[in-house]
C-alpha positions in Angstrom: 45.7 4.8 9.0 43.6 6.8 6.7 40.1 7.5 7.9 37.2 6.1 6.0 34.7 8.8 4.9 31.0 7.9 4.4 28.6 10.3 2.8 24.9 9.8 3.2 22.6 11.9 0.9 19.1 12.2 2.4 18.3 12.3 6.1 14.7 11.0 6.1 13.4 7.7 7.6 15.8 5.5 5.6 18.7 7.5 7.0 17.4 6.8 10.6 17.3 3.2 9.8 20.9 3.1 8.5 22.1 5.0 11.6 20.7 2.1 13.7 22.9 -0.3 11.8 25.9 2.0 12.0 25.4 2.5 15.7 25.1 -1.3 16.3 28.1 -2.1 14.1 30.3 0.6 15.6 29.4 -0.2 19.2 30.0 -3.9 18.6 33.6 -3.2 17.2 34.7 -2.9 20.8 37.4 -0.3 20.1 38.3 2.8 18.1 36.8 3.2 14.5 38.4 5.5 12.0 35.2 6.7 10.4 33.9 10.1 9.3 30.1 10.1 8.6 28.7 13.2 6.6 24.9 13.4 6.4 23.4 15.8 3.9 19.8 17.0 3.8 18.3 19.7 1.8 15.4 20.3 4.2 17.4 20.2 7.4 14.7 17.9 8.9 17.1 15.2 10.0 15.5 12.0 10.8 12.1 12.6 9.4 12.5 14.3 6.1 9.9 16.5 4.4 7.1 13.9 3.9 7.2 12.9 7.6 8.0 16.3 8.9 7.1 17.0 12.6 5.8 20.4 11.5 3.4 19.1 8.8 -0.5 19.6 9.2 -2.1 17.5 11.8 -4.6 16.3 9.2 -2.2 13.7 7.6 -2.4 10.2 9.1 0.2 7.4 8.8 -0.9 4.4 6.7 0.6 2.0 9.2 -0.6 1.1 12.6 1.7 2.1 15.6 2.6 -1.5 16.4 3.8 -2.1 12.8 6.5 0.7 12.9 10.0 0.3 14.2 13.1 2.3 13.9 15.7 -0.4 14.2 16.5 -4.0 13.4 15.2 -6.6 15.9 15.4 -10.3 16.5 13.1 -11.1 13.6 15.5 -9.7 11.0 17.6 -12.6 9.6 21.3 -11.7 9.3 20.9 -8.2 10.8 24.1 -8.6 12.9 24.5 -6.9 16.3 21.4 -5.3 17.8 21.1 -2.3 19.9 19.9 -2.7 23.5 16.1 -3.0 23.7 15.6 0.5 25.2 17.3 2.1 22.3 15.0 0.5 19.7 11.4 1.1 20.7 8.6 0.5 18.3 6.5 3.6 17.4 3.8 2.4 19.7 6.3 2.1 22.6 7.7 5.5 21.8 4.2 7.0 21.8 3.3 5.4 25.1 6.5 6.8 26.7 5.8 10.3 25.3 2.2 10.2 26.5 3.3 9.3 30.0 5.7 12.3 29.9 3.4 14.8 28.3 -0.3 13.6 28.6 -0.9 14.8 25.0 -3.8 12.8 23.4 -1.9 12.6 20.1 0.4 10.1 21.8 -2.3 7.9 23.6 -2.4 5.2 21.1 -2.9 1.5 21.1 -0.7 -0.8 18.9 -3.6 -1.0 16.4 -4.2 2.8 16.1 -2.9 4.8 13.1 -0.9 7.8 14.3 -0.8 11.3 12.9 2.1 11.5 10.5 3.7 14.4 12.4 3.9 12.1 15.5 5.8 9.6 13.3 8.1 12.5 12.4 8.7 13.4 15.9 9.6 9.9 16.7 11.9 9.6 13.7 13.8 12.8 14.6 14.2 11.7 18.2 15.5 8.3 17.2 17.9 10.0 14.7 19.3 12.2 17.5 19.6 9.2 19.8 21.5 7.2 17.2 23.9 10.1 16.3 24.7 10.5 20.0 25.4 6.7 20.3 27.7 6.8 17.3 29.6 9.8 18.5 30.2 7.9 21.8 32.3 5.4 19.8 36.0 6.4 19.9 37.3 7.7 16.5 33.8 8.1 14.9 32.8 11.6 13.9 29.3 12.6 12.5 28.8 15.8 10.6 25.3 17.1 9.7 25.0 19.3 6.5 21.9 21.3 6.0 22.4 21.6 2.3 21.5 20.2 -1.1 23.7 17.7 -2.9 23.5 18.2 -6.7 26.1 15.8 -8.2 28.8 13.2 -7.6 32.1 13.4 -9.3 34.3 10.2 -9.9 37.9 10.8 -8.8 40.9 9.0 -10.3 41.6 7.2 -7.0 37.9 5.7 -7.0 36.5 8.1 -4.4 33.6 10.3 -5.1 33.5 14.0 -4.8 30.3 15.4 -3.3 29.1 18.6 -5.0 26.8 21.2 -3.3 24.1 23.5 -4.6 26.2 25.5 -7.0 28.5 22.6 -7.9 31.2 23.5 -5.4 33.1 20.5 -3.9 32.1 19.8 -0.3 33.9 16.5 0.5 35.5 13.6 -1.0 34.0 10.3 0.1 35.1 6.7 0.0 31.5 5.6 0.0 28.2 7.4 -0.8 24.9 6.1 0.2 21.9 7.7 -1.6 18.8 7.8 0.5 17.0 10.6 -1.3 13.4 9.2 -0.8 10.5 11.2 -2.1 11.7 13.7 -4.7 10.1 17.0 -5.8 11.0 17.1 -9.5 11.4 20.1 -11.8 8.2 20.2 -13.9 10.0 21.6 -16.8 11.7 18.2 -17.4 8.5 16.3 -17.9 6.5 17.1 -21.1 3.0 16.9 -19.5 3.9 18.9 -16.3 5.9 21.3 -18.5 2.8 22.1 -20.6 0.7 22.7 -17.5 3.2 24.9 -16.0 3.5 27.1 -19.2 -0.3 27.4 -19.4 -0.6 28.5 -15.8 2.1 31.1 -16.5 0.1 32.9 -19.0 -3.5 32.3 -17.7 -5.6 32.6 -14.7 -5.2 29.0 -13.7 -2.6 27.9 -11.2 -0.4 24.8 -11.1 1.0 23.3 -8.0 3.8 20.9 -9.2 4.5 19.1 -5.8 2.5 18.7 -2.7 5.4 18.2 -0.2 6.3 19.7 2.1 2.6 19.8 2.7 2.5 22.8 5.0 3.9 24.8 2.0 1.8 23.2 -0.8 -0.4 26.4 -1.2 0.4 30.0 -0.7 -1.9 32.1 1.5 -5.4 32.6 -0.2 -4.8 29.9 -2.9 -7.4 27.2 -3.4 -10.0 29.0 -1.2 -13.7 29.6 -1.5 -14.9 30.2 -5.1 -12.2 28.0 -6.6 -12.2 24.4 -8.0 -9.0 22.4 -7.2 -8.1 19.4 -9.4 -5.8 16.6 -8.1 -4.1 14.4 -10.6 -3.6 11.4 -8.4 -5.8 9.6 -5.9 -3.3 7.9 -3.7 -2.0 8.9 -0.3 -0.7 12.2 -1.5 -4.1 13.2 -3.1 -5.8 12.1 0.2 -3.4 14.3 2.1 -4.5 17.4 -0.1 -8.2 16.6 0.4 -7.9 16.6 4.2 -5.6 19.7 4.2 -8.1 21.7 2.2 -11.2 20.6 4.2 -10.5 19.5 7.8 -7.3 21.6 7.7 -9.5 24.7 6.8 -11.7 24.1 9.8 -14.2 21.6 8.5 -15.4 19.0 11.0 -16.8 15.5 11.0 -19.5 14.0 13.3 -20.3 10.3 13.6 -23.8 9.0 12.9 -25.6 6.2 14.6 -24.6 3.7 11.9 -20.9 4.6 12.3 -20.6 6.6 9.2 -19.4 10.2 9.2 -21.0 13.5 8.2 -19.0 16.5 7.1 -19.7 20.1 8.3 -18.0 22.8 6.2 -16.2 25.8 7.6 -16.8 28.0 4.6 -13.0 28.2 4.0 -12.8 25.2 1.7 -12.6 25.4 -2.2 -16.0 25.0 -3.8 -14.8 21.5 -5.2 -11.9 19.2 -5.1 -11.8 17.2 -8.4 -10.0 13.8 -7.8 -8.9 11.8 -10.8 -6.3 9.3 -12.0 -5.9 6.6 -14.6 -7.7 4.0 -12.5 -10.3 6.5 -11.1 -9.8 4.8 -7.8 -8.5 5.7 -4.4 -6.2 3.3 -2.5 -8.3 0.7 -0.8 -9.0 0.9 2.9 -6.4 -0.7 5.1 -8.1 -3.6 6.9 -8.1 -4.1 10.7 -4.9 -5.9 11.3 -5.8 -9.0 13.3 -2.3 -10.4 12.7 -0.9 -7.8 15.1 -1.7 -9.8 18.1 0.8 -12.5 17.0 2.7 -11.6 13.9 5.0 -14.5 14.0 2.2 -17.0 14.0 -0.4 -15.2 11.9 1.5 -13.5 9.1 1.2 -15.5 5.9 4.1 -17.6 4.6 4.2 -18.4 1.0 3.0 -21.7 -0.3 3.6 -21.1 -4.0 5.1 -17.7 -4.1 8.5 -18.3 -2.4 12.0 -17.3 -3.0 12.8 -20.8 -4.0 10.1 -20.5 -6.7 11.8 -17.4 -8.0 15.1 -19.1 -8.1 13.7 -22.1 -10.1 12.0 -19.7 -12.5 15.4 -18.0 -13.1 17.1 -21.3 -13.8 14.3 -22.3 -16.2 13.6 -19.2 -18.2 15.7 -16.3 -16.9 17.8 -14.5 -19.4 21.4 -14.1 -18.2 22.8 -10.6 -18.0 25.7 -9.0 -16.1 24.5 -6.7 -13.3 27.1 -5.0 -11.1 29.7 -7.5 -12.0 27.6 -10.7 -11.4 25.4 -12.8 -13.6 21.6 -12.3 -13.0 19.0 -14.4 -14.8 16.2 -11.8 -15.4 12.6 -12.6 -15.5 9.5 -11.0 -17.0 7.1 -10.1 -14.1 3.9 -10.5 -16.1 4.8 -13.8 -17.8 6.7 -15.5 -15.0 5.8 -14.0 -11.6 2.3 -12.6 -11.8 0.7 -16.0 -12.5 2.2 -17.4 -9.2 1.1 -14.2 -7.4 -2.5 -14.8 -8.6 -2.4 -18.5 -7.6 -1.2 -17.6 -4.1 -3.9 -15.0 -3.8 -6.5 -17.4 -4.8 -5.3 -19.9 -2.4 -5.5 -17.5 0.4 -8.9 -16.2 -0.7 -10.5 -19.8 -0.7 -8.6 -20.9 2.5 -10.0 -17.8 4.3 -13.5 -18.4 3.0 -13.7 -22.2 3.2 -11.2 -23.2 5.9 -7.7 -24.6 6.2 -8.7 -28.2 5.5 -10.1 -27.2 2.1 -7.1 -25.0 1.6 -4.8 -28.0 2.0 -6.9 -29.8 -0.7 -6.5 -26.9 -3.0 -2.8 -26.8 -2.5 -2.5 -30.6 -3.3 -4.6 -30.1 -6.4 -2.6 -27.2 -7.7 0.9 -28.5 -6.9 1.6 -30.7 -10.0 0.7 -28.0 -12.5 2.5 -25.4 -10.4 5.7 -27.5 -10.4 5.5 -27.9 -14.1 5.2 -24.1 -14.6 8.3 -23.6 -12.5 10.1 -25.9 -14.8 8.9 -24.4 -18.1 8.1 -20.8 -17.0 4.9 -20.9 -19.0 6.6 -22.2 -22.1 6.1 -18.8 -23.9 2.4 -18.6 -23.2 0.7 -15.2 -22.4 0.1 -14.1 -18.9 -3.7 -14.8 -19.1 -3.0 -18.3 -20.4 -0.5 -19.1 -17.7 -2.9 -17.8 -15.0 -5.6 -20.0 -16.4 -3.3 -22.9 -16.4 -2.2 -22.5 -12.8 -5.7 -21.8 -11.6 -7.5 -24.7 -13.5 -6.9 -27.5 -10.9 -7.8 -25.1 -8.0 -10.8 -23.8 -9.7 -12.0 -27.4 -10.7 -12.0 -28.4 -7.0 -13.9 -25.3 -6.0 -16.4 -26.0 -8.9 -16.7 -29.5 -7.4 -17.6 -28.3 -3.9 -19.7 -25.3 -5.1 -22.7 -27.2 -6.3 -23.5 -29.3 -3.2 -22.5 -26.4 -0.8 -24.8 -23.9 -2.5 -27.5 -26.6 -2.8 -27.4 -27.0 1.0 -27.5 -23.3 1.6 -30.5 -23.0 -0.7 -32.2 -25.9 1.1 -32.4 -28.0 -2.2 -30.7 -30.9 -0.4 -29.9 -31.9 3.1 -26.2 -32.0 4.3 -26.4 -35.8 4.8 -27.4 -36.3 1.1 -24.3 -34.6 -0.3 -22.3 -37.8 -1.0 -25.2 -39.4 -2.9 -25.7 -36.4 -5.2 -22.1 -35.5 -6.2 -19.5 -38.1 -7.2 -16.2 -37.7 -5.3 -17.4 -35.1 -2.8 -17.0 -35.8 0.8 -19.9 -34.8 3.1 -17.5 -34.1 5.9 -15.4 -31.8 3.7 -18.6 -30.0 2.6 -19.7 -29.6 6.2 -16.4 -28.2 7.3 -16.4 -25.7 4.4 -20.0 -24.8 5.1 -19.3 -23.9 8.8 -16.4 -21.7 7.8 -18.4 -20.0 5.1 -21.1 -19.3 7.5 -18.6 -17.6 9.9 -17.2 -15.5 7.1 -20.5 -14.4 5.7 -22.5 -13.8 9.0 -19.9 -13.8 11.7 -19.4 -16.5 14.5 -22.4 -15.7 16.6 -24.9 -15.6 13.8 -23.3 -18.7 12.2 -23.9 -20.7 15.3 -27.6 -19.8 15.3 -28.0 -20.7 11.7 -26.2 -23.9 11.9 -28.5 -25.4 14.5 -31.1 -25.8 11.5 -28.6 -27.9 9.4 -30.6 -31.1 9.7 -33.7 -29.5 8.4 -33.0 -28.2 4.8 -35.9 -25.9 4.5 -35.6 -24.4 8.0 -31.8 -24.0 7.4 -32.4 -22.2 4.1 -34.9 -19.9 5.6 -32.4 -19.0 8.4 -29.7 -18.2 5.8 -32.1 -16.2 3.8 -33.3 -14.2 6.9 -29.9 -13.4 8.2 -27.9 -10.3 7.0 -24.2 -10.3 6.3 -22.6 -7.5 8.3 -20.1 -7.2 5.5 -22.5 -7.5 2.6 -21.1 -10.9 1.5 -23.2 -12.9 -0.9 -24.9 -15.9 0.6 -23.4 -18.5 -1.7 -20.0 -19.7 -2.8 -20.9 -19.0 -6.4 -21.1 -15.3 -5.5 -17.7 -15.2 -3.9 -15.3 -16.8 -6.5 -11.9 -15.4 -6.7 -11.3 -12.9 -9.6 -8.0 -11.0 -10.0 -9.5 -8.6 -12.6 -12.5 -7.7 -10.3 -10.1 -7.3 -7.3 -8.1 -4.6 -9.2 -11.2 -3.1 -10.9 -14.0 -3.3 -8.4 -16.1 -0.7 -10.2 -17.4 -2.3 -13.3 -17.1 -0.3 -16.6 -20.8 -0.4 -17.1 -21.0 1.9 -13.9 -19.2 4.6 -15.8 -21.9 5.7 -18.2 -22.4 9.1 -16.6 -20.8 11.3 -13.9 -23.7 10.5 -11.6 -23.5 6.8 -12.1 -19.8 6.7 -11.4 -20.2 8.8 -8.2 -22.9 6.4 -7.0 -20.8 3.4 -7.8 -17.7 4.9 -6.0 -19.9 5.6 -2.9 -21.2 2.0 -3.0 -17.6 0.7 -3.3 -16.4 2.8 -0.4 -19.2 1.5 1.7 -18.3 -2.1 0.9 -14.7 -1.6 1.3 -15.2 0.0 4.7 -17.2 -3.1 5.8 -14.5 -5.5 4.5 -11.8 -3.4 6.2 -13.7 -3.7 9.6 -13.9 -7.5 9.1 -10.0 -7.6 8.9 -7.2 -9.2 7.2 -7.8 -12.7 8.7 -11.5 -13.1 8.1 -12.2 -11.2 4.9 -11.3 -13.2 1.8 -10.3 -10.2 -0.4 -8.5 -8.3 2.3 -6.7 -11.5 3.4 -5.6 -12.3 -0.2 -4.2 -8.8 -0.8 -2.6 -8.4 2.7 -1.1 -11.9 2.8 0.5 -11.9 -0.6 1.3 -8.2 -1.5 2.2 -7.3 2.1 3.4 -10.4 4.0 5.3 -11.7 1.0 6.9 -8.3 0.0 10.3 -9.7 0.5 9.6 -12.4 -2.0 8.5 -9.9 -4.5 11.6 -7.8 -3.7 13.6 -11.0 -4.4 12.0 -11.2 -7.9 12.5 -7.5 -8.7 15.5 -6.0 -7.0 19.1 -6.0 -8.2 18.2 -6.4 -11.9 15.8 -9.3 -11.3 13.6 -8.2 -14.2 14.6 -7.2 -17.6 14.4 -3.5 -18.3 11.0 -3.3 -19.9 9.5 -5.5 -17.3 10.9 -3.5 -14.5 9.4 -0.3 -15.9 6.2 -2.2 -16.3 6.3 -3.3 -12.7 6.9 0.3 -11.4 4.2 1.7 -13.7 1.4 -0.9 -13.3 2.2 -3.4 -10.5 3.5 -1.0 -7.9 0.2 0.9 -8.3 -1.7 -2.4 -7.7 0.4 -3.1 -4.6 -0.1 0.4 -3.2 -3.9 0.3 -3.9 -4.5 -3.2 -2.5 -2.5 -3.1 0.6 -0.9 0.3 1.3 -3.9 2.3 1.5 -5.1 4.8 4.0 -6.5 4.0 7.4 -10.1 3.2 7.9 -10.8 6.5 9.6 -9.3 8.5 6.9 -11.3 6.7 4.2 -14.5 7.3 6.2 -13.7 10.9 6.0 -13.1 10.7 2.1 -16.5 9.0 1.8 -18.3 11.7 3.9 -16.7 14.5 1.7 -17.9 12.8 -1.5 -21.3 12.5 0.0 -21.3 16.2 1.1 -20.2 17.2 -2.4 -17.0 19.0 -1.9 -14.9 16.1 -3.3 -15.8 15.2 -7.0 -14.9 11.8 -8.3 -17.2 11.9 -11.4 -14.3 12.0 -13.9 -14.0 8.3 -13.6 -11.2 6.2 -15.0 -8.8 7.4 -17.7 -9.4 11.2 -17.0 -7.1 13.6 -18.8 -6.3 17.3 -18.4 -7.0 19.6 -21.2 -6.8 23.5 -21.3 -9.4 26.1 -22.2 -7.6 29.1 -23.7 -11.0 31.1 -23.6 -11.5 30.8 -19.8 -7.9 30.4 -19.0 -8.7 27.3 -16.8 -7.7 23.7 -17.0 -10.5 21.1 -17.8 -10.5 17.6 -16.5 -12.3 15.3 -18.9 -13.5 11.8 -18.2 -13.7 9.8 -21.4 -15.7 7.0 -19.7 -18.2 9.2 -17.8 -18.4 12.2 -20.3 -17.5 14.6 -17.4 -15.9 18.0 -18.3 -14.9 19.7 -15.1 -13.2 23.2 -15.2 -10.3 23.5 -12.7 -8.8 26.7 -11.2 -5.8 25.1 -9.4 -4.3 21.9 -10.8 -2.3 20.0 -8.2 0.2 17.1 -9.2 -0.8 15.0 -6.2 1.4 12.0 -7.0 4.7 10.9 -5.6 7.3 12.0 -8.2 9.4 9.4 -10.0 13.0 9.1 -9.0 
């Protein structure tokens, strides 16, 4: 019997996960398996890859908590097939606890809610990779070959196999199947017009251009980006944050905690003079909230009410355009026109349910259901995105309008709670009371809410108690001030705060303060964090069902990657709270400059030989000595 040959290109985290499945399947076969597995990786960092390398600087922090990360399928994965024994598939938290007991190293002493250093994740990935390879090699007939080399091309052969070509296009193996797991790429800047122009300018001038930040420990050569220089980072996501911490904390700077919990930065003198951060949005990723769902994910993670796989299937039947993808018919959707309106509706439902309680949430669901069902049948009937969002939101917002007036009147002491039914037609006093108690908890916290609620029967005393209390999370003290807004959620700094570099810097600091407080409140009690986390994170499989395998037409797919993946990453894939507290301290200190604002562009100054970052909204013009492409490169 001819042996089956599988080639895997890329040996980072995805490869580690695949080896779990191969180890499980091969072990479950119960006998010899005629299989050769060839694993290729250019970096040779098998299991972790470059981005999660065990050798990377200690300043980089994983944007997941330890309890959320696993290396193998478990009982929660539908259709996973056979599973490895429990001892062979620890979570990252369990792996760290075991390593801490072995070594006593503080880096491994983590709770399930802690965010590990990224190099720790790399150590765990590499360890699990080795464990899976050993287990696979124990299966009779299976061979595993590790290749520390680059794969540059695949060549189709007449018999249907694929020839794997190495660095100088020499044949390495012929494979029956090839699995591409290339992960983060580091692209040749000359293949992209903008980056190519930056590279050419740097070749003939004093300015320097760093085209890729990974591997992070090799991002800068010795002496580069030091004192006396200004570094510009085109990208404010996780890669940009990695660079900030590498050039500050990684150069010997330190942070101390103040009495109010904020951080103060103390420079080492080895940092660059300034790190200019800019991007199209002018925003960092938002702070990851405390994950209160971790205590019981099966019960507390959100399950879609409107945004479901069945809803996507119905939309495909209604308005999907049939095309052939990989030999099967797929009815393609437009994400903006067909999916986004349902996403926004689901977010609004979570926002108001979090703010006003589950009873009111059930009323909202019932009110929105008829129009929602009609939308699934007609797909918006050709209406624009804004019109479809307004259509779906109208019944929900009407019900919120209905309760807002009496609820805010009670909060302001204009009427007593017992008078609600007589002032507003169709409003149930019990419903208002239930929503009011939940709103008090969200705004003031459970303990303060109890103290305020004791005055409910005395309108003026109650209003005085509300006015005197402070919200720990800076929430407005009314429902009117907390209405859901998709545009405000993705653009939290108003355009009128961009009139000057100083104004934008102040607005950014204020937003980071607010975002920190909201993150502390967590993903179950903060309406904005709950809406983002519950929809864009908990329902990510539904979004994948809409997008993957040709689920969107080509233009919409590109639009999704360019626009909505950025929204997803900013809303719920941001950095840990401790990391963003450091970023805020560095802006306050002055070493990180965000004054370019939204829409900033890079120009060149032939006279000085430097790059210049220009902010069209703020009017900033910031000369830069070292320009860093601090974005994850497109595949």
